[in-house]
Structures are given as C-alpha cells and as structure tokens.
C-alpha positions as semicolon CSV with decimal commas, in nm:
position;residue;x (nm);y (nm);z (nm)
1;M;-13,584;5,063;-5,627
2;S;-13,623;4,997;-5,998
3;L;-13,510;4,654;-6,119
4;R;-13,341;4,627;-6,457
5;I;-13,249;4,328;-6,670
6;N;-12,900;4,195;-6,582
7;A;-12,893;4,377;-6,247
8;V;-12,828;4,168;-5,937
9;V;-13,161;4,123;-5,760
10;P;-13,198;4,236;-5,399
11;D;-13,109;3,983;-5,132
12;F;-13,331;3,950;-4,826
13;E;-13,414;3,725;-4,532
14;A;-13,774;3,614;-4,493
15;E;-14,003;3,368;-4,323
16;T;-14,164;3,120;-4,561
17;S;-14,394;2,821;-4,544
18;H;-14,072;2,612;-4,549
19;G;-13,887;2,808;-4,280
20;T;-13,650;3,105;-4,282
21;I;-13,446;3,169;-4,597
22;R;-13,175;3,407;-4,715
23;F;-13,279;3,457;-5,078
24;H;-12,941;3,449;-5,255
25;D;-12,833;3,147;-5,049
26;W;-13,164;2,976;-5,129
27;I;-13,106;3,027;-5,503
28;G;-12,756;2,880;-5,479
29;D;-12,634;2,766;-5,822
30;S;-12,985;2,723;-5,964
31;W;-13,210;2,931;-6,180
32;A;-13,500;3,074;-5,981
33;I;-13,847;3,210;-6,038
34;L;-14,001;3,448;-5,785
35;F;-14,370;3,501;-5,850
36;S;-14,599;3,718;-5,644
37;H;-14,965;3,745;-5,551
38;P;-15,175;4,018;-5,393
39;K;-15,340;3,791;-5,133
40;D;-15,402;3,432;-5,025
41;F;-15,745;3,271;-5,072
42;T;-15,825;3,465;-5,389
43;P;-15,959;3,296;-5,703
44;V;-15,706;3,385;-5,975
45;C;-15,410;3,337;-5,741
46;T;-15,532;2,993;-5,639
47;T;-15,544;2,877;-6,001
48;E;-15,199;3,022;-6,065
49;F;-15,040;2,855;-5,764
50;G;-15,202;2,532;-5,881
51;A;-15,048;2,575;-6,225
52;V;-14,701;2,621;-6,074
53;A;-14,747;2,318;-5,847
54;T;-14,856;2,102;-6,142
55;L;-14,536;2,197;-6,328
56;S;-14,311;2,078;-6,044
57;D;-14,129;1,817;-6,257
58;E;-14,075;2,069;-6,538
59;W;-13,903;2,319;-6,307
60;K;-13,679;2,043;-6,173
61;K;-13,582;1,929;-6,524
62;R;-13,455;2,281;-6,588
63;G;-13,262;2,312;-6,261
64;T;-13,499;2,586;-6,150
65;K;-13,636;2,665;-5,805
66;V;-13,971;2,841;-5,770
67;I;-14,086;3,050;-5,478
68;G;-14,408;3,243;-5,424
69;V;-14,460;3,564;-5,230
70;S;-14,791;3,688;-5,091
71;V;-14,876;3,958;-4,840
72;D;-15,013;3,717;-4,581
73;G;-14,853;3,515;-4,302
74;V;-14,704;3,167;-4,294
75;E;-15,006;3,000;-4,133
76;D;-15,237;3,141;-4,400
77;H;-14,997;3,012;-4,667
78;K;-15,006;2,663;-4,521
79;R;-15,386;2,656;-4,496
80;W;-15,417;2,793;-4,850
81;G;-15,216;2,494;-4,973
82;D;-15,519;2,269;-4,916
83;D;-15,733;2,484;-5,146
84;I;-15,459;2,488;-5,409
85;K;-15,441;2,108;-5,402
86;T;-15,820;2,086;-5,434
87;V;-15,809;2,301;-5,747
88;S;-15,500;2,152;-5,913
89;G;-15,461;1,803;-5,769
90;S;-15,097;1,886;-5,686
91;D;-14,917;1,952;-5,359
92;V;-14,748;2,288;-5,312
93;D;-14,389;2,164;-5,280
94;F;-14,225;2,508;-5,302
95;P;-14,196;2,779;-5,036
96;I;-14,424;3,081;-5,010
97;I;-14,275;3,397;-4,859
98;A;-14,474;3,565;-4,583
99;D;-14,458;3,931;-4,688
100;D;-14,715;4,079;-4,452
101;G;-14,465;4,357;-4,377
102;L;-14,433;4,431;-4,754
103;K;-14,051;4,420;-4,739
104;V;-14,009;4,201;-5,047
105;S;-14,289;4,374;-5,238
106;K;-14,114;4,707;-5,194
107;L;-13,762;4,573;-5,253
108;Y;-13,878;4,435;-5,588
109;D;-14,062;4,756;-5,683
110;M;-14,405;4,594;-5,679
111;L;-14,547;4,846;-5,432
112;P;-14,451;5,207;-5,353
113;E;-14,246;5,285;-5,044
114;D;-14,543;5,440;-4,865
115;A;-14,771;5,139;-4,923
116;Y;-14,923;4,973;-4,617
117;L;-15,186;4,710;-4,543
118;P;-15,492;4,858;-4,370
119;D;-15,714;4,667;-4,129
120;G;-15,968;4,461;-4,321
121;R;-15,751;4,481;-4,631
122;T;-15,861;4,340;-4,965
123;P;-15,654;4,225;-5,266
124;A;-15,700;4,573;-5,412
125;D;-15,472;4,712;-5,139
126;S;-15,180;4,518;-5,291
127;A;-15,304;4,499;-5,649
128;T;-14,970;4,556;-5,820
129;V;-14,817;4,257;-5,643
130;R;-14,865;4,017;-5,937
131;S;-14,524;3,986;-6,098
132;V;-14,280;3,721;-6,221
133;F;-13,901;3,747;-6,193
134;I;-13,673;3,492;-6,362
135;I;-13,330;3,502;-6,200
136;G;-13,009;3,334;-6,318
137;P;-12,756;3,144;-6,106
138;D;-12,550;3,467;-6,113
139;K;-12,837;3,627;-5,914
140;Q;-12,908;3,865;-6,202
141;L;-13,257;3,945;-6,325
142;K;-13,309;3,784;-6,666
143;L;-13,679;3,858;-6,725
144;S;-13,971;4,022;-6,548
145;M;-14,338;4,062;-6,625
146;T;-14,632;4,212;-6,438
147;Y;-15,000;4,130;-6,486
148;P;-15,316;4,301;-6,363
149;M;-15,520;4,130;-6,090
150;T;-15,792;4,011;-6,327
151;V;-15,567;3,827;-6,577
152;G;-15,424;3,488;-6,484
153;R;-15,067;3,432;-6,596
154;N;-14,972;3,186;-6,869
155;F;-14,719;2,961;-6,701
156;A;-14,662;2,770;-7,024
157;E;-14,521;3,098;-7,160
158;I;-14,308;3,143;-6,848
159;L;-14,172;2,792;-6,900
160;R;-14,106;2,871;-7,268
161;A;-13,926;3,194;-7,175
162;L;-13,714;3,001;-6,922
163;D;-13,616;2,753;-7,196
164;A;-13,516;3,043;-7,422
165;L;-13,315;3,214;-7,149
166;Q;-13,127;2,896;-7,068
167;A;-13,059;2,821;-7,436
168;T;-12,934;3,170;-7,516
169;T;-12,719;3,185;-7,204
170;Q;-12,560;2,847;-7,266
171;H;-12,508;2,870;-7,644
172;G;-12,461;3,242;-7,711
173;V;-12,754;3,265;-7,954
174;A;-13,089;3,446;-7,972
175;T;-13,438;3,307;-8,026
176;P;-13,703;3,426;-8,273
177;A;-14,065;3,505;-8,193
178;D;-14,266;3,213;-8,055
179;W;-13,953;2,994;-8,031
180;T;-13,983;2,658;-7,859
181;V;-13,726;2,388;-7,787
182;G;-13,624;2,207;-8,107
183;Q;-13,670;2,504;-8,341
184;D;-13,390;2,698;-8,511
185;V;-13,220;2,979;-8,323
186;I;-13,069;3,308;-8,443
187;I;-12,697;3,373;-8,477
188;P;-12,616;3,713;-8,320
189;P;-12,519;3,988;-8,569
190;S;-12,195;4,040;-8,374
191;V;-12,071;3,700;-8,501
192;S;-11,910;3,717;-8,846
193;D;-12,011;3,473;-9,121
194;E;-11,673;3,301;-9,094
195;D;-11,696;3,263;-8,718
196;A;-12,058;3,153;-8,746
197;K;-11,963;2,870;-8,980
198;Q;-11,687;2,755;-8,746
199;K;-11,906;2,776;-8,438
200;Y;-12,244;2,664;-8,568
201;G;-12,171;2,477;-8,892
202;E;-12,422;2,521;-9,173
203;Y;-12,679;2,796;-9,129
204;E;-12,954;2,966;-9,327
205;T;-12,922;3,332;-9,427
206;V;-13,274;3,474;-9,437
207;L;-13,150;3,836;-9,447
208;P;-12,795;3,966;-9,412
209;Y;-12,865;4,030;-9,045
210;L;-13,094;3,728;-8,986
211;R;-12,916;3,394;-8,986
212;K;-13,078;3,083;-8,847
213;T;-12,925;2,755;-8,734
214;P;-13,035;2,445;-8,546
215;L;-12,942;2,443;-8,179
216;R;-12,670;2,183;-8,144
C-alpha cells in the first residue's frame, strides 16, 4: 500500500527486542518515530542506531517514542545492541521490531509485495528498507523520508522536523525553510490580517502572503 501524509498508518502486531507489541497501542497518546534498516550488523545502520540511542533524552522531552525495524530476528537485535553501544556509548533503550517475515516492510511500502529474503541474504536484498516515519498521537503519518543504503541519515534534521511538526500542530502556524525552535513562524494565508492580529499580536508582513511572527 502507498502511505500518504495525514493517512492513518497501518496497525500491526510484532515481536520486538522488548516483547510483543500492537503498534497503535504502543504509540498510545505519544508522537512516534518508526525508522527502518536493511539489516543488523551493518556499518551505516550501526552508526544510525547509535545516533538515535544518544538522543534518548531529546525524544523524551518531546513526548516521542522511537522504534526501529530491521529484517532480522529478536536475538540478533539484542546482540547487535552491544555493537551499537560500543560505537555510540549509549544503551539501546527503545524496541527493535523483528521483521524477518517482511510484514512491516511491506505494510509500510518499503518493499514490494513479492519481496522475500533468500538464503545467505545481504543488505542489498532489502535495500529500500531505510525509511523514517513520524507519526502523530492521532496515528496519522505526518512526515516520511527514505534514504539510499550508502547515506547515513541526519537525525538532527529529524529532530528539527519533529519540533516543526509539533509547533505547527499545536499553534496552527507554518515554519519557513531551515526553521529551528526560537525563530519566527509563518501565519497561514487562510488567516485574515484582522484575525492574525487578534491571534498572534504584532507580526511582520514581508510580502502580502508572507507574514512572520514569534511563536508565543
């Protein structure tokens, strides 16, 4: 299936390194980030999992749960955690889904329906499984991105995008390019000047359709 922004993401039950979960129940009232990897014990993936583990306090500050998915089994995930700690200095305190049957990878349109894992498989057999899905408490997809196997993801950008999603959802605004917390936001064009003044107070009109205001 094809996933679109603001669509409810597929629910599923899966075994993880932290036990069995039902995905929607696991999300609960939190924001969630599902991020995927083509295989355990691979170099780029190990650095990425380390980056996520190091940001543990940042996810918690934002009321966000993170969960990995890789096409290997639970025992491999647990053993891989030692390597991740060696690289990053941080424990893997989030669950990793065991997707050796490719159920989640196919549900989330990361692999075609006829994909399978051959004997002696390599990361190339699940190469497109390197995606990020940011999901709101309403279980709707808010953002997705997919990287090639050779390019490590920028988790500082994922954190920045999460900040922007939470700010725009809570305050009914938009954010400009490269926005970070503390910078001015954009008043949506659908809000009249009169309503904007009542709702946001003073604002700057850069262009008739581009009005900026501090986030209060």
